[in-house]
N, CA, C and O of each residue as an XYZ file, in Angstrom:
620
protein
N       7.729    135.778     52.528
C       6.769    134.906     51.892
C       7.365    134.410     50.585
O       7.995    135.167     49.848
N       7.159    133.144     50.313
C       7.640    132.536     49.064
C       6.488    132.341     48.098
O       5.381    131.975     48.493
N       6.766    132.592     46.811
C       5.782    132.413     45.764
C       5.737    130.975     45.285
O       6.384    130.109     45.875
N       4.980    130.702     44.221
C       4.788    129.344     43.739
C       6.063    128.676     43.227
O       6.145    127.449     43.193
N       7.052    129.467     42.830
C       8.315    128.918     42.332
C       9.490    129.294     43.226
O      10.642    129.260     42.793
N       9.199    129.648     44.463
C      10.249    130.020     45.410
C      10.602    131.494     45.405
O      11.589    131.888     46.027
N       9.823    132.323     44.718
C      10.083    133.757     44.677
C       9.941    134.356     46.074
O       9.101    133.934     46.869
N      10.780    135.344     46.349
C      10.660    136.106     47.596
C       9.633    137.203     47.343
O       9.854    138.096     46.525
N       8.511    137.128     48.051
C       7.422    138.072     47.827
C       7.144    138.889     49.077
O       7.349    138.417     50.196
N       6.675    140.123     48.882
C       6.244    140.913     50.039
C       4.921    140.360     50.556
O       4.234    139.629     49.842
N       4.567    140.697     51.767
C       3.258    140.299     52.285
C       2.138    141.124     51.684
O       1.025    140.637     51.485
N       2.452    142.400     51.393
C       1.452    143.309     50.826
C       2.154    144.309     49.911
O       3.198    144.859     50.262
N       1.571    144.537     48.740
C       2.136    145.468     47.768
C       1.046    146.413     47.275
O      -0.093    146.008     47.043
N       1.417    147.674     47.121
C       0.504    148.695     46.637
C       1.087    149.287     45.363
O       2.256    149.673     45.330
N       0.269    149.360     44.308
C       0.653    150.033     43.074
C      -0.069    151.379     43.045
O      -1.255    151.461     43.366
N       0.648    152.428     42.660
C       0.058    153.768     42.662
C       0.409    154.516     41.382
O       1.543    154.469     40.906
N      -0.590    155.207     40.834
C      -0.363    156.094     39.689
C      -1.124    157.390     39.952
O      -1.426    157.703     41.104
N      -1.429    158.130     38.926
C      -2.029    159.438     39.136
C      -3.512    159.363     39.515
O      -3.920    159.942     40.521
N      -4.323    158.653     38.715
C      -5.767    158.621     38.966
C      -6.314    157.236     39.312
O      -7.507    157.107     39.587
N      -5.485    156.211     39.304
C      -5.917    154.842     39.620
C      -6.986    154.352     38.643
O      -7.944    153.686     39.037
N      -6.808    154.690     37.369
C      -7.766    154.258     36.359
C      -7.123    153.442     35.240
O      -7.833    152.789     34.476
N      -5.791    153.466     35.129
C      -5.135    152.737     34.044
C      -3.922    151.956     34.553
O      -3.983    150.733     34.679
N      -2.821    152.653     34.847
C      -1.554    151.973     35.126
C      -1.565    151.157     36.419
O      -1.214    149.978     36.404
N      -1.961    151.765     37.529
C      -1.906    151.014     38.792
C      -2.923    149.882     38.860
O      -2.577    148.817     39.373
N      -4.163    150.041     38.374
C      -5.050    148.873     38.400
C      -4.580    147.765     37.450
O      -4.797    146.581     37.708
N      -3.931    148.168     36.344
C      -3.394    147.166     35.425
C      -2.278    146.376     36.108
O      -2.254    145.148     36.038
N      -1.360    147.076     36.765
C      -0.264    146.408     37.474
C      -0.802    145.512     38.589
O      -0.334    144.387     38.764
N      -1.776    146.006     39.335
C      -2.348    145.216     40.425
C      -3.023    143.952     39.901
O      -2.890    142.884     40.498
N      -3.742    144.067     38.794
C      -4.411    142.889     38.224
C      -3.398    141.848     37.758
O      -3.609    140.650     37.942
N      -2.305    142.299     37.160
C      -1.254    141.374     36.715
C      -0.603    140.710     37.925
O      -0.385    139.498     37.931
N      -0.295    141.502     38.948
C       0.315    140.954     40.163
C      -0.604    139.921     40.807
O      -0.145    138.863     41.238
N      -1.891    140.223     40.873
C      -2.856    139.268     41.445
C      -2.901    137.978     40.637
O      -2.973    136.887     41.202
N      -2.858    138.105     39.316
C      -2.889    136.918     38.453
C      -1.674    136.038     38.728
O      -1.799    134.816     38.809
N      -0.508    136.649     38.871
C       0.729    135.891     39.065
C       0.920    135.405     40.500
O       1.359    134.276     40.719
N       0.590    136.261     41.488
C       0.952    135.959     42.876
C      -0.159    136.201     43.888
O       0.108    136.242     45.089
N      -1.384    136.362     43.438
C      -2.482    136.734     44.312
C      -2.764    135.783     45.456
O      -3.348    136.195     46.459
N      -2.372    134.534     45.343
C      -2.579    133.578     46.432
C      -1.523    133.737     47.524
O      -1.633    133.155     48.603
N      -0.492    134.540     47.221
C       0.647    134.637     48.129
C       0.868    136.027     48.707
O       1.588    136.178     49.694
N       0.260    137.038     48.108
C       0.512    138.417     48.521
C      -0.774    139.235     48.397
O      -1.565    139.029     47.477
N      -0.972    140.164     49.334
C      -2.096    141.089     49.245
C      -1.707    142.195     48.277
O      -0.615    142.755     48.376
N      -2.601    142.515     47.336
C      -2.326    143.510     46.298
C      -3.442    144.548     46.286
O      -4.622    144.207     46.366
N      -3.053    145.833     46.183
C      -4.043    146.893     46.060
C      -3.465    147.975     45.144
O      -2.290    147.933     44.780
N      -4.302    148.936     44.781
C      -3.843    150.044     43.940
C      -4.600    151.312     44.311
O      -5.740    151.270     44.775
N      -3.928    152.446     44.091
C      -4.506    153.762     44.405
C      -4.013    154.802     43.399
O      -3.113    154.559     42.595
N      -4.648    155.974     43.484
C      -4.214    157.124     42.704
C      -3.767    158.235     43.628
O      -4.146    158.272     44.798
N      -2.964    159.136     43.103
C      -2.443    160.239     43.912
C      -3.448    161.363     44.089
O      -3.394    162.105     45.069
N      -4.359    161.486     43.143
C      -5.323    162.584     43.272
C      -6.706    162.135     42.845
O      -6.864    161.202     42.057
N      -7.690    162.812     43.374
C      -9.062    162.476     42.996
C      -9.366    163.002     41.599
O      -8.796    163.996     41.149
N     -10.261    162.323     40.943
C     -10.698    162.832     39.649
C     -11.776    163.877     39.888
O     -12.366    163.933     40.967
N     -12.029    164.690     38.899
C     -13.046    165.729     39.015
C     -14.454    165.144     38.937
O     -15.421    165.753     39.393
N     -14.549    163.965     38.358
C     -15.822    163.244     38.289
C     -15.583    161.847     38.828
O     -14.439    161.461     39.066
N     -16.639    161.092     39.022
C     -16.460    159.701     39.419
C     -15.858    158.944     38.248
O     -16.558    158.539     37.320
N     -14.560    158.765     38.312
C     -13.825    158.131     37.235
C     -14.101    156.636     37.215
O     -14.046    155.975     38.252
N     -14.390    156.122     36.073
C     -14.580    154.687     35.906
C     -13.292    154.085     35.379
O     -12.428    154.788     34.857
N     -13.180    152.805     35.519
C     -12.035    152.089     34.985
C     -12.009    152.256     33.472
O     -13.043    152.132     32.815
N     -10.853    152.531     32.926
C     -10.704    152.710     31.489
C     -11.020    151.393     30.769
O     -10.379    150.380     31.050
N     -11.984    151.382     29.858
C     -12.379    150.133     29.199
C     -11.277    149.513     28.340
O     -11.303    148.309     28.083
N     -10.312    150.315     27.894
C      -9.233    149.749     27.090
C      -8.323    148.850     27.919
O      -7.745    147.906     27.382
N      -8.183    149.123     29.222
C      -7.347    148.205     30.015
C      -8.070    146.883     30.223
O      -7.439    145.828     30.280
N      -9.380    146.939     30.335
C     -10.146    145.697     30.461
C      -9.899    144.834     29.229
O      -9.678    143.628     29.337
N      -9.938    145.459     28.069
C      -9.751    144.730     26.814
C      -8.348    144.142     26.685
O      -8.201    142.972     26.330
N      -7.310    144.940     26.969
C      -5.947    144.419     26.786
C      -5.579    143.387     27.855
O      -4.778    142.489     27.594
N      -6.150    143.505     29.042
C      -5.907    142.471     30.056
C      -6.645    141.187     29.703
O      -6.128    140.089     29.906
N      -7.843    141.332     29.179
C      -8.614    140.161     28.754
C      -7.860    139.375     27.681
O      -7.955    138.148     27.638
N      -7.122    140.055     26.827
C      -6.345    139.392     25.775
C      -5.333    138.398     26.335
O      -4.983    137.423     25.669
N      -4.862    138.640     27.554
C      -3.874    137.735     28.159
C      -4.462    136.945     29.334
O      -3.729    136.330     30.108
N      -5.779    136.971     29.453
C      -6.449    136.171     30.476
C      -6.360    136.722     31.884
O      -6.464    135.963     32.848
N      -6.171    138.022     32.026
C      -6.100    138.654     33.347
C      -7.417    139.367     33.613
O      -7.860    140.192     32.814
N      -8.034    139.044     34.737
C      -9.316    139.615     35.130
C      -9.086    140.874     35.966
O      -8.311    140.853     36.922
N      -9.751    141.957     35.610
C      -9.623    143.210     36.363
C     -10.753    143.371     37.369
O     -10.623    144.124     38.334
N     -11.855    142.674     37.153
C     -12.960    142.743     38.095
C     -13.708    144.052     38.031
O     -13.752    144.705     36.989
N     -14.292    144.431     39.143
C     -15.106    145.641     39.214
C     -14.338    146.751     39.936
O     -14.843    147.361     40.878
N     -13.129    146.996     39.485
C     -12.267    148.008     40.086
C     -12.932    149.382     40.083
O     -13.479    149.823     39.072
N     -12.875    150.035     41.210
C     -13.324    151.431     41.338
C     -12.120    152.249     41.786
O     -11.537    151.950     42.828
N     -11.730    153.271     41.031
C     -10.576    154.082     41.399
C     -10.695    154.670     42.802
O     -11.771    155.078     43.237
N      -9.555    154.701     43.497
C      -9.514    155.301     44.832
C      -8.182    156.012     45.016
O      -7.250    155.840     44.230
N      -8.114    156.818     46.080
C      -6.930    157.610     46.394
C      -6.200    157.021     47.599
O      -6.726    156.147     48.288
N      -5.000    157.501     47.842
C      -4.258    157.096     49.039
C      -5.120    157.293     50.283
O      -5.139    156.446     51.176
N      -5.839    158.428     50.333
C      -6.655    158.756     51.495
C      -7.794    157.759     51.724
O      -8.324    157.675     52.832
N      -8.169    157.016     50.707
C      -9.271    156.061     50.808
C      -8.841    154.699     51.355
O      -9.686    153.849     51.638
N      -7.540    154.490     51.503
C      -7.049    153.202     52.001
C      -7.464    153.009     53.458
O      -7.298    153.904     54.287
N      -7.996    151.850     53.751
C      -8.348    151.537     55.140
C      -7.123    151.095     55.926
O      -7.034    151.322     57.133
N      -6.188    150.467     55.239
C      -4.965    149.977     55.869
C      -3.794    150.421     55.004
O      -3.824    150.252     53.785
N      -2.771    150.982     55.619
C      -1.597    151.425     54.863
C      -0.366    150.591     55.199
O       0.762    151.054     55.029
N      -0.571    149.381     55.666
C       0.534    148.497     56.054
C       1.036    147.702     54.851
O       0.756    146.510     54.725
N       1.772    148.363     53.979
C       2.321    147.705     52.793
C       3.817    147.538     52.962
O       4.485    148.395     53.541
N       4.342    146.432     52.454
C       5.783    146.205     52.475
C       6.463    146.984     51.356
O       7.549    147.536     51.531
N       5.797    147.017     50.195
C       6.332    147.710     49.020
C       5.230    148.556     48.394
O       4.098    148.102     48.229
N       5.578    149.790     48.051
C       4.702    150.650     47.269
C       5.432    150.910     45.959
O       6.517    151.491     45.949
N       4.835    150.478     44.857
C       5.411    150.706     43.536
C       4.653    151.864     42.906
O       3.447    151.780     42.674
N       5.372    152.939     42.634
C       4.751    154.115     42.032
C       5.034    154.123     40.534
O       6.131    153.780     40.093
N       4.030    154.518     39.766
C       4.120    154.449     38.313
C       4.038    155.823     37.650
O       4.075    155.925     36.424
N       3.928    156.872     38.454
C       3.921    158.247     37.934
C       4.644    159.135     38.948
O       4.676    158.814     40.136
N       5.225    160.248     38.490
C       5.929    161.140     39.422
C       5.036    161.641     40.559
O       5.477    161.714     41.706
N       3.797    161.984     40.250
C       2.884    162.487     41.269
C       2.611    161.427     42.341
O       2.588    161.732     43.534
N       2.405    160.187     41.907
C       2.177    159.100     42.855
C       3.427    158.845     43.691
O       3.331    158.522     44.875
N       4.592    158.989     43.080
C       5.836    158.768     43.822
C       5.987    159.804     44.937
O       6.339    159.462     46.066
N       5.722    161.049     44.620
C       5.803    162.106     45.628
C       4.839    161.822     46.790
O       5.210    161.955     47.956
N       3.612    161.435     46.464
C       2.611    161.143     47.495
C       3.040    159.963     48.349
O       2.891    159.993     49.571
N       3.571    158.929     47.718
C       4.025    157.751     48.461
C       5.188    158.092     49.389
O       5.260    157.579     50.506
N       6.089    158.946     48.940
C       7.217    159.337     49.784
C       6.731    160.105     51.015
O       7.281    159.943     52.104
N       5.723    160.923     50.849
C       5.135    161.625     51.989
C       4.489    160.635     52.957
O       4.656    160.743     54.172
N       3.763    159.687     52.418
C       3.083    158.677     53.235
C       4.076    157.841     54.039
O       3.817    157.510     55.197
N       5.193    157.505     53.438
C       6.142    156.608     54.107
C       7.034    157.310     55.114
O       7.905    156.677     55.710
N       6.836    158.588     55.311
C       7.559    159.272     56.396
C       7.157    158.701     57.747
O       7.936    158.725     58.700
N       5.930    158.185     57.821
C       5.411    157.671     59.089
C       5.215    156.158     59.088
O       4.610    155.615     60.012
N       5.712    155.479     58.073
C       5.602    154.015     58.052
C       6.818    153.415     57.370
O       7.528    154.087     56.622
N       7.039    152.157     57.638
C       8.218    151.475     57.110
C       7.859    150.658     55.877
O       7.742    149.434     55.947
N       7.685    151.328     54.764
C       7.414    150.651     53.493
C       8.499    151.046     52.502
O       8.942    152.194     52.468
N       8.912    150.092     51.710
C       9.872    150.353     50.640
C       9.101    150.980     49.476
O       8.023    150.506     49.116
N       9.649    152.040     48.893
C       9.006    152.687     47.749
C       9.911    152.518     46.534
O      11.098    152.839     46.576
N       9.327    152.008     45.453
C      10.055    151.843     44.198
C       9.335    152.644     43.125
O       8.107    152.620     43.034
N      10.104    153.350     42.321
C       9.520    154.115     41.216
C       9.792    153.393     39.915
O      10.945    153.202     39.528
N       8.725    152.992     39.240
C       8.810    152.374     37.920
C       8.218    153.373     36.932
O       7.000    153.431     36.766
N       9.051    154.141     36.289
C       8.547    155.122     35.319
C       7.735    154.381     34.262
O       8.247    153.489     33.586
N       6.469    154.756     34.127
C       5.543    154.047     33.251
C       4.785    155.044     32.380
O       4.163    155.982     32.878
N       4.852    154.826     31.097
C       4.182    155.676     30.122
C       2.670    155.702     30.372
O       2.078    154.686     30.737
N       2.063    156.851     30.175
C       0.614    156.994     30.308
C      -0.024    156.798     28.929
O       0.060    157.693     28.088
N      -0.661    155.646     28.680
C      -1.201    155.376     27.343
C      -2.419    156.219     26.993
O      -2.826    156.259     25.832
N      -3.003    156.889     27.970
C      -4.193    157.697     27.680
C      -3.870    158.930     26.839
O      -4.773    159.548     26.275
N      -2.593    159.290     26.750
C      -2.232    160.474     25.961
C      -2.093    160.159     24.468
O      -1.963    161.072     23.653
N      -2.121    158.887     24.109
C      -1.978    158.494     22.703
C      -3.283    158.775     21.956
O      -4.371    158.395     22.387
N      -3.131    159.449     20.835
C      -4.279    159.721     19.966
C      -4.137    158.877     18.718
O      -3.056    158.374     18.411
N      -5.233    158.727     18.005
C      -5.195    157.956     16.772
C      -6.349    156.990     16.719
O      -7.353    157.158     17.412
N      -6.199    155.983     15.896
C      -7.258    154.995     15.728
C      -7.397    154.164     17.003
O      -6.530    154.184     17.877
N      -8.481    153.455     17.081
C      -8.704    152.572     18.239
C      -7.551    151.575     18.367
O      -7.072    151.317     19.472
N      -7.112    151.022     17.253
C      -6.024    150.035     17.267
C      -4.710    150.666     17.725
O      -3.941    150.028     18.444
N      -4.444    151.899     17.324
C      -3.230    152.587     17.779
C      -3.274    152.819     19.285
O      -2.268    152.664     19.978
N      -4.437    153.188     19.776
C      -4.591    153.398     21.214
C      -4.439    152.075     21.964
O      -3.770    152.020     22.996
N      -5.058    151.008     21.449
C      -4.918    149.690     22.082
C      -3.454    149.252     22.109
O      -2.997    148.673     23.093
N      -2.724    149.527     21.036
C      -1.299    149.167     21.002
C      -0.526    149.863     22.114
O       0.368    149.263     22.711
N      -0.858    151.122     22.401
C      -0.192    151.845     23.495
C      -0.492    151.171     24.833
O       0.401    151.029     25.667
N      -1.722    150.763     25.039
C      -2.105    150.069     26.278
C      -1.408    148.711     26.361
O      -0.980    148.295     27.438
N      -1.295    148.024     25.231
C      -0.608    146.729     25.223
C       0.864    146.885     25.606
O       1.413    146.058     26.334
N       1.495    147.945     25.113
C       2.899    148.189     25.472
C       3.056    148.382     26.974
O       3.982    147.840     27.579
N       2.159    149.149     27.575
C       2.210    149.364     29.024
C       1.943    148.048     29.751
O       2.649    147.714     30.702
N       0.936    147.305     29.316
C       0.618    146.004     29.921
C       1.827    145.077     29.881
O       2.185    144.472     30.891
N       2.448    144.970     28.722
C       3.581    144.060     28.560
C       4.785    144.499     29.385
O       5.507    143.665     29.933
N       4.999    145.812     29.472
C       6.111    146.322     30.284
C       5.857    146.072     31.772
O       6.776    145.698     32.501
N       4.633    146.274     32.222
C       4.314    145.991     33.626
C       4.472    144.505     33.932
O       5.005    144.142     34.980
N       4.017    143.654     33.035
C       4.182    142.208     33.216
C       5.670    141.860     33.330
O       6.070    141.098     34.210
N       6.476    142.421     32.440
C       7.917    142.156     32.463
C       8.537    142.644     33.765
O       9.313    141.922     34.391
N       8.201    143.865     34.178
C       8.785    144.421     35.408
C       8.413    143.593     36.631
O       9.251    143.347     37.499
N       7.158    143.166     36.697
C       6.712    142.365     37.839
C       7.443    141.030     37.853
O       7.913    140.588     38.901
N       7.539    140.393     36.708
C       8.241    139.094     36.645
C       9.713    139.222     37.001
O      10.255    138.378     37.713
N      10.366    140.277     36.509
C      11.786    140.484     36.819
C      11.959    140.815     38.301
O      12.837    140.260     38.961
N      11.137    141.705     38.820
C      11.267    142.138     40.222
C      11.089    140.991     41.218
O      11.752    140.948     42.254
N      10.189    140.065     40.893
C       9.899    138.976     41.818
C      10.353    137.620     41.290
O       9.784    136.589     41.648
N      11.371    137.621     40.443
C      11.879    136.382     39.846
C      12.542    135.488     40.887
O      13.055    135.954     41.905
N      12.515    134.197     40.601
C      13.152    133.213     41.465
C      14.642    133.508     41.590
O      15.192    133.427     42.688
N      15.306    133.849     40.485
C      16.740    134.124     40.520
C      17.064    135.269     41.468
O      18.078    135.234     42.164
N      16.206    136.282     41.496
C      16.409    137.415     42.404
C      16.243    136.957     43.851
O      16.943    137.428     44.746
N      15.303    136.028     44.069
C      15.035    135.536     45.419
C      16.236    134.790     45.987
O      16.391    134.701     47.205
N      17.077    134.257     45.122
C      18.231    133.482     45.583
C      19.502    134.310     45.675
O      20.565    133.765     45.974
N      19.422    135.612     45.428
C      20.621    136.484     45.523
C      21.109    136.565     46.948
O      22.097    137.245     47.225
């Protein structure tokens, strides 16, 4: 599949992190903003939360700053996927990577590990915490753009 500028895109991509409340939904929202008309995008977590985890409100705020809509995302696990037919699974935490590798023993999906900082561990003022989320947002945006760049498509 080709993107709007000739990028080589997968038909379906899954982003995965630990709880599906910060990193993977952020990556999925960015991917949808850039390529959502051309590729199916979803996100999951490697493990269930102990409570019904809601989307972290700080990611809503930092995505809104760049005009990316997150919608009414509800965290889910690998086990909650109705369809596991993904071309690429991008894992953003070690736990998610391990789970994805187990899943792909029985399917033909490429798994990529993008080591991604967990901004929820940052303590401090609200602005300091937002800055940590912005760093993750900007790094995910950069990684997605580089991974699916037109120049890469022409290699």
